[in-house]
N, C-alpha and C positions, 0 to 999 in steps of 0.2 A: 619264603621258598618252601619251607616244610609243609605249610598249609596247602600250597599248590600241589605238591607231590602227594599229600594225603587225599586231596580232592580227586586226583587222577586215579589213585588206588581205589578210592570209594566208587568211582564211576566204573572202573574195570570190574570190581566185585559185583556191582549191580547188574552189569551186562552179562557176566558169567552166570549169576543166579537166574537171570531171566532170558537166557539165550533163546529158548523156545518161542517166547513171545516176539523177540526181535526177528526170528526166522519166519514166524507166521505173518508178521507185518510185512516183511520183505516179499514173501510169496503173494500176498494179497495185492501189494502194490505192483508187482510184475504183471499179474493177471489184469489188473485194472488198466495199466499202461498199454497193454496189448489191445484191449477193447477200445480205448480212446484213439489209438493209432489207426485202428481198422476203419473207423468212421469219423474222420475229422470234421466234415461239414455238419453231419447230423449231431455230433457232440457239441459243436459250436452253437448251433441253434438251440439244442436242449439246455445247455448251460445258460444261455441268454434268457430263455423263458423261465428257467428255475430262479435265476437271479431276480427277474422281474416280479415273480410271485413272492419271493422273500422280501423284497423292498416294499411291495404293496402291503402285505400282511404285517410286516414289521412297522411300517409307517402308521397303519391303522391302530396297532397296539400302542405306539408312541403317542398318537393323538389322544387316545383314551386315557393313557397315563397322564398326559398333560392336564386334562380336565380333572383328574383325581388330585392333582397337585396345584389346582387353581388357587391363586392368592400367594404363591411362593415365588421366589425370584427365578426359578427354573421353568415356570409355566410357559412363558412366551418362547423360550428357546426350544423346549420340548415340542410345543405346538408347531413351530416353523419347521423344525427338523422332521417331524412326522409328516407334515404336508409335502415337503420336498421329496421324502421317500415314497409317498403314495404316488405323486405325480411322476417321479422317475420310474417307478414300477409300471405305471400305465404306459408311459412313453416307450419304454423298452419293449413291453408286450405288443403294443400297437405297431411298432417298427423295429422288429428284432435285428434288422441289418444294421441300423444305427446303433442299437444296443450292443450288437456284437463288436462293432468298431470301438465303442467306448470301453467295453469289457476287455477287448484286445489291448488297448492302451493301458488299462489297469493291470492286465496280466503281465505285460512287459515290465512294469515297475515292480510287481510282486516277485517275478522270477529273478530280477536283478537283486532285490533285497534278500530273497531266499538263498541265492547263490553266494552272496557275500557272507551271510550267516553260516552257511554250511562250510565254507572255506575256513572261517574262523573256528568253527567247531572241530574241523579236521585237525587243525594244529593243536587244539586242546587234547584231542584223542591220540595224538602222534605216537606216544609210546605203545599204544594198543595195536595189535595186529589188525589189519583191515582198514586202518584210518585213511589210507590212500583212496579207498572207494568213496568215503565221505567227501574227500577233496575233489575227486572226479565228479561226483554228483553236484557239488557246488559250482564247479567250473561249467558243467553242462547247463545248470539252471541260469547262471549268469550269461552264458552265451545265448541261451534261448531268449532271454529278455532283450538282449541287444539285437538279435536276429528279427524278432517280432517288430521292434521299434523301427528298424531300418526298412522293412517291407510294407509299412502302413501306406495306404489303406488296404492293399491286397491281402495282407496277412489276416484280416478280419474273417475271411472265409475259411481258413484252415488252422489258424494258430490255436484257438481254444481247444481243439481236439488233438491235433498232431503234436504240437510242442508240449502241451500238458501231458500227453501220453508218453513222449520220450522222457520228459523229466520224471514222471511218476515211475516209469520203468527203471531208469537208472537209480533213482532213490531206493526202489525195491531191491535192486542188486546190492546196493551199499549196505542195507540192513541184513541181507542174507550173508554177505561177506563178514560183517561184524559178528553176527550170530555164530557162524561156523568157526570163526577164529576164537571166539569166547568159549565155545564148546570144546574145541581142541586144547585150549590152554587150561581148561578146568581140571583136566586130568583125572 
């Protein structure tokens, strides 16, 4: 129990020492969230194409790495994984609508996991002022994941932009609240 209390005090001290960085992160997230909300379809397509490029380039690097490790037990696995990533990147780029659907499905899972993680973090932060904002951010992320899943396939046209924007915006406000509370308690 003493270790847990010490961990909370250490975390509180770190937040107080770095409150300005938490505030800057919060402001950046709020601005980013507003941009994402303003153009959900454009954001969805842009994210889809960016993911396609990352998969394609990452897959090529993985294939190259596989041949660098030829003769080891990981060669075949690295080669297959790289080929799958390259093909996935090409398929997403060629058909960004299907790619957006797939990414939307993945987004729903990520938001659900993020929400659960933030809810658990909020209860760890509970003695610190502003913890409820982290809890709210977690609940919003979890709700976003559920909402995306329930509206498939229609959500593929708006989810990557709009829901990501709302989640990012609320996360930004949670960091701003934590930073301001830390600054006020720093005294």
